[in-house]
Wavefront OBJ file of the C-alpha trace (Angstrom):
o trace
v 75.143 -138.703 26.604
v 73.578 -136.450 28.285
v 75.903 -135.194 30.797
v 78.129 -134.585 27.914
v 75.361 -132.445 25.584
v 74.920 -130.443 28.559
v 78.189 -129.627 29.394
v 78.969 -128.892 25.464
v 75.650 -126.599 25.937
v 76.666 -124.792 28.727
v 80.378 -124.137 26.957
v 78.661 -122.879 23.684
v 76.403 -120.549 26.036
v 79.464 -119.453 27.554
v 81.540 -118.598 24.514
v 78.418 -116.959 22.837
v 78.201 -114.911 25.675
v 81.944 -114.063 25.723
v 82.023 -113.199 22.249
v 78.773 -110.973 22.338
v 80.174 -109.075 25.226
v 83.283 -108.704 23.154
v 81.967 -107.887 19.297
v 79.028 -105.599 20.425
v 81.352 -103.114 22.122
v 83.752 -103.115 19.049
v 80.793 -102.950 17.097
v 79.736 -99.913 18.780
v 83.610 -98.234 18.344
v 85.544 -99.542 15.702
v 82.816 -101.306 13.704
v 80.908 -97.618 13.549
v 84.284 -96.104 13.244
v 84.902 -98.242 10.104
v 81.934 -97.647 8.559
v 82.077 -93.441 9.161
v 85.873 -93.903 7.407
v 84.513 -95.738 4.277
v 81.570 -93.114 4.261
v 84.020 -89.996 4.647
v 86.282 -91.553 1.570
v 83.371 -92.197 -0.685
v 82.091 -88.956 -0.282
v 85.607 -87.519 -0.557
v 86.304 -89.484 -3.548
v 83.063 -87.777 -5.234
v 83.808 -84.401 -4.191
v 87.183 -84.670 -5.015
v 86.795 -85.997 -8.577
v 84.137 -83.106 -9.049
v 86.297 -80.414 -8.086
v 88.877 -82.084 -10.317
v 86.317 -81.629 -13.213
v 85.416 -78.203 -12.476
v 88.864 -77.186 -12.090
v 90.215 -78.316 -15.112
v 87.783 -77.077 -17.063
v 87.944 -73.450 -15.740
v 91.946 -73.561 -15.985
v 92.117 -75.153 -19.484
v 90.887 -72.018 -21.734
v 90.665 -72.376 -25.067
v 92.968 -69.956 -27.688
v 92.936 -69.226 -31.408
v 95.302 -72.174 -32.130
v 93.260 -74.724 -30.589
v 89.701 -76.249 -31.600
v 86.878 -76.865 -29.269
v 87.465 -80.383 -29.942
v 90.998 -80.474 -28.867
v 90.280 -78.384 -26.012
v 87.795 -80.847 -24.529
v 90.365 -83.775 -25.479
v 92.837 -82.378 -23.392
v 90.205 -81.575 -20.499
v 89.428 -85.500 -21.069
v 93.225 -86.424 -20.316
v 93.559 -84.363 -17.482
v 90.599 -85.135 -15.663
v 91.390 -88.896 -16.404
v 94.749 -88.600 -14.756
v 94.223 -86.548 -11.868
v 90.600 -88.409 -10.891
v 92.798 -91.798 -10.984
v 95.887 -90.581 -8.987
v 92.897 -89.290 -6.360
v 91.109 -92.531 -6.142
v 94.382 -95.018 -5.438
v 95.567 -92.134 -3.291
v 91.815 -92.575 -1.072
v 91.977 -95.916 -1.387
v 95.169 -96.741 0.212
v 94.387 -94.188 2.990
v 91.296 -95.977 4.049
v 92.625 -99.761 3.647
v 95.340 -98.512 6.142
v 92.968 -96.495 8.616
v 90.505 -99.830 8.712
v 93.295 -102.147 9.055
v 93.984 -99.977 12.135
v 90.543 -100.301 13.401
v 90.869 -104.038 13.368
v 93.721 -103.890 15.915
v 96.383 -104.444 12.734
v 99.702 -102.042 13.726
v 100.009 -100.123 10.285
v 103.331 -98.741 11.315
v 105.228 -102.342 10.688
v 103.094 -102.364 7.403
v 104.357 -98.973 6.560
v 108.103 -100.045 7.619
v 107.807 -103.143 5.464
v 106.925 -101.790 2.620
v 109.946 -99.180 2.630
v 111.843 -102.527 2.733
v 110.361 -104.170 0.328
v 110.581 -100.688 -1.831
v 114.330 -100.297 -1.313
v 114.355 -104.275 -2.202
v 113.247 -103.664 -5.440
v 114.825 -100.372 -5.845
v 116.440 -101.726 -9.121
v 112.686 -102.532 -10.616
v 111.535 -99.185 -8.527
v 113.738 -97.298 -11.278
v 111.854 -97.894 -14.225
v 108.236 -96.955 -12.690
v 109.948 -93.734 -11.614
v 111.158 -93.349 -15.354
v 107.518 -94.095 -16.708
v 106.186 -91.298 -14.036
v 108.136 -88.606 -14.976
v 108.406 -89.122 -19.009
v 104.242 -89.196 -18.014
v 104.435 -86.101 -16.284
v 106.409 -84.191 -19.299
v 104.175 -85.625 -21.942
v 100.975 -84.395 -20.201
v 102.305 -81.322 -19.418
v 103.893 -80.398 -23.040
v 100.310 -81.849 -24.183
v 102.211 -83.863 -26.750
v 98.803 -86.070 -27.248
v 95.432 -86.554 -25.632
v 92.945 -89.012 -25.096
v 91.097 -89.492 -28.582
v 94.019 -88.650 -30.451
v 95.733 -91.077 -33.035
v 99.298 -91.516 -32.734
v 102.305 -93.366 -33.513
v 104.578 -94.258 -30.958
v 107.692 -95.660 -32.098
v 106.505 -99.260 -33.326
v 102.740 -99.247 -31.989
v 100.047 -96.764 -33.465
v 96.501 -96.246 -32.983
v 93.403 -94.096 -31.171
v 94.557 -92.883 -27.506
v 91.921 -94.594 -25.112
v 93.797 -94.087 -21.813
v 96.493 -92.214 -20.346
v 97.804 -92.819 -16.814
v 101.068 -91.359 -15.100
v 102.704 -94.800 -16.081
v 101.542 -96.051 -19.237
v 99.420 -95.225 -22.659
v 96.550 -97.563 -24.071
v 96.392 -97.089 -27.690
v 93.755 -99.381 -29.899
v 95.093 -99.781 -33.585
v 92.691 -100.239 -36.571
v 92.365 -104.047 -36.071
v 90.848 -103.889 -32.411
v 94.005 -104.482 -30.880
v 94.876 -102.471 -27.326
v 98.663 -101.932 -27.025
v 99.754 -100.844 -23.142
v 102.968 -98.818 -23.513
v 105.023 -97.451 -20.695
v 106.002 -93.948 -21.244
v 109.866 -94.459 -20.530
v 109.936 -96.334 -23.390
v 108.564 -93.662 -25.530
v 111.193 -92.473 -27.854
v 109.584 -90.524 -30.620
v 105.820 -88.954 -30.354
v 103.915 -88.164 -33.833
v 100.268 -87.066 -33.353
v 98.192 -87.519 -36.613
v 95.569 -85.604 -34.941
v 96.714 -82.686 -33.409
v 94.758 -79.363 -34.008
v 94.168 -80.300 -37.876
v 94.561 -83.082 -40.122
v 96.009 -82.519 -43.567
v 94.229 -84.188 -47.066
v 97.312 -84.977 -49.192
v 97.036 -87.436 -51.674
v 98.659 -88.182 -54.948
v 97.075 -89.119 -58.520
v 98.083 -89.826 -61.864
v 96.698 -89.015 -64.916
v 97.775 -90.231 -68.807
v 100.284 -87.954 -70.147
v 97.584 -87.389 -73.157
v 95.213 -85.811 -70.999
v 94.387 -81.980 -70.975
v 96.204 -81.331 -67.956
v 94.085 -77.631 -67.360
v 90.810 -79.584 -67.691
v 91.757 -82.536 -65.215
v 92.839 -79.401 -62.685
v 89.442 -77.878 -63.296
v 87.582 -81.211 -62.481
v 89.693 -81.924 -59.470
v 88.986 -78.240 -57.913
v 85.646 -78.506 -58.661
v 85.202 -82.240 -57.143
v 87.116 -80.549 -53.701
v 84.556 -77.699 -53.483
v 81.376 -80.114 -54.427
v 83.100 -82.415 -51.677
v 83.491 -79.608 -49.079
v 80.178 -78.376 -49.500
v 78.306 -81.629 -49.055
v 76.043 -81.267 -46.042
v 77.736 -84.717 -44.911
v 81.108 -83.524 -45.129
v 81.442 -80.087 -44.878
v 81.542 -79.484 -40.960
v 84.823 -81.559 -40.716
v 86.375 -79.882 -43.759
v 88.705 -76.553 -42.926
v 89.873 -76.188 -46.393
v 88.520 -77.849 -49.620
v 90.848 -80.517 -50.981
v 92.454 -78.805 -54.163
v 95.160 -79.153 -57.230
v 98.370 -78.094 -55.944
v 101.126 -78.736 -58.223
v 102.257 -81.325 -61.040
v 104.924 -83.402 -58.249
v 106.089 -85.735 -60.897
v 106.970 -86.946 -64.504
v 106.581 -90.902 -64.004
v 107.052 -93.344 -66.425
v 103.410 -94.066 -67.414
v 101.529 -90.755 -65.968
v 101.802 -87.314 -64.793
v 101.055 -87.293 -60.899
v 99.346 -84.341 -59.401
v 99.447 -83.318 -55.752
v 95.901 -82.497 -53.990
v 96.116 -80.890 -50.581
v 93.487 -79.939 -48.185
v 92.399 -79.614 -44.352
v 90.383 -81.479 -42.192
v 89.388 -81.729 -38.570
v 91.098 -84.244 -36.657
v 89.886 -88.140 -37.033
v 88.031 -87.351 -40.059
v 91.072 -87.143 -42.541
v 90.973 -90.929 -43.588
v 87.257 -90.991 -44.497
v 87.104 -87.713 -46.406
v 90.280 -88.799 -48.393
v 88.672 -91.986 -48.981
v 85.449 -90.219 -49.905
v 87.494 -87.830 -52.364
v 89.195 -91.037 -54.230
v 85.600 -92.284 -54.714
v 84.655 -88.988 -56.369
v 87.533 -88.469 -58.291
v 87.273 -91.869 -59.525
v 83.779 -91.928 -60.655
v 84.036 -88.276 -62.236
v 87.116 -89.351 -64.302
v 85.294 -92.245 -65.245
v 82.519 -90.038 -67.172
v 84.675 -87.806 -68.056
v 87.192 -90.421 -70.075
v 89.661 -89.278 -67.940
v 92.656 -92.362 -67.798
v 94.272 -93.181 -64.724
v 97.266 -95.353 -65.756
v 98.197 -98.514 -64.125
v 101.208 -100.703 -64.719
v 100.835 -102.956 -67.682
v 103.386 -104.636 -69.921
v 102.827 -103.939 -73.389
v 104.722 -106.453 -75.996
v 105.260 -105.557 -79.588
v 105.466 -108.446 -81.956
v 107.302 -107.405 -85.306
v 105.627 -108.681 -88.280
v 107.593 -111.532 -90.554
v 107.844 -110.845 -93.894
v 108.229 -113.854 -96.401
v 109.522 -113.716 -99.158
v 108.654 -116.093 -101.672
v 110.780 -117.115 -104.549
l 1 2 3 4 5 6 7 8 9 10 11 12 13 14 15 16 17 18 19 20 21 22 23 24 25 26 27 28 29 30 31 32 33 34 35 36 37 38 39 40 41 42 43 44 45 46 47 48 49 50 51 52 53 54 55 56 57 58 59 60 61 62 63 64 65 66 67 68 69 70 71 72 73 74 75 76 77 78 79 80 81 82 83 84 85 86 87 88 89 90 91 92 93 94 95 96 97 98 99 100 101 102 103 104 105 106 107 108 109 110 111 112 113 114 115 116 117 118 119 120 121 122 123 124 125 126 127 128 129 130 131 132 133 134 135 136 137 138 139 140 141 142 143 144 145 146 147 148 149 150 151 152 153 154 155 156 157 158 159 160 161 162 163 164 165 166 167 168 169 170 171 172 173 174 175 176 177 178 179 180 181 182 183 184 185 186 187 188 189 190 191 192 193 194 195 196 197 198 199 200 201 202 203 204 205 206 207 208 209 210 211 212 213 214 215 216 217 218 219 220 221 222 223 224 225 226 227 228 229 230 231 232 233 234 235 236 237 238 239 240 241 242 243 244 245 246 247 248 249 250 251 252 253 254 255 256 257 258 259 260 261 262 263 264 265 266 267 268 269 270 271 272 273 274 275 276 277 278 279 280 281 282 283 284 285 286 287 288 289 290 291 292 293 294 295 296 297 298 299 300 301
């Protein structure tokens, strides 16, 4: 037992010495190179991201047709896209260089990747389609991060844009991931400005001129309210009589607001109209059924 134990100890000692002799030189050469490669990649990523941010903010200049908020959205979108692309490129190159230091030939890996790419060429055409469509969306500035859009069957606020897909979150909190190649129609609900556009019905026996004055007064008060005035571009005002409906005269009210505030301002406007109309005795008709019963005359003989 003692001889066996001593033999194993000798073998382990010899193996440990051999491994130490191999590992220490590798750590002093390839190990140091790996640390250097990873450090340079980390610093390069930080430097390039800062350069991208500054370059885009210098290149994107506001004009008379775009608000400051709209330009900030566009800057955020472009920074996000180019930063993500840069990170992926640096990560791929770093991984290949580290594998090379571990003694793994990267040539066969690249060749195998090319073969796999050809094998999945049919599926790859959809990826290329998504990327090309994404480039046109970005270059044409169709929508940006923070915009509220309607993309075919999905609608919501844009949370992320990459070269391949757009991520939306709707009012229910559901997140939709939509490949750019599948987008056929883009409706931007918050580009540059939003329009307050509502119809309201009043009874036929109302004094229309008085109702119009009250509506305009409500719109002006809302536009001058400290809580709302910074979001309103044009005060909501009476535009026209839109329709003679079955039980009401339909009036159209129109105004303009900053993007994303349309729905909040419209809701506040409806609330103020209802409260004021109730105080002024102005009727807002609602569907109802009136039954007239003919009086029966009993003739007694």
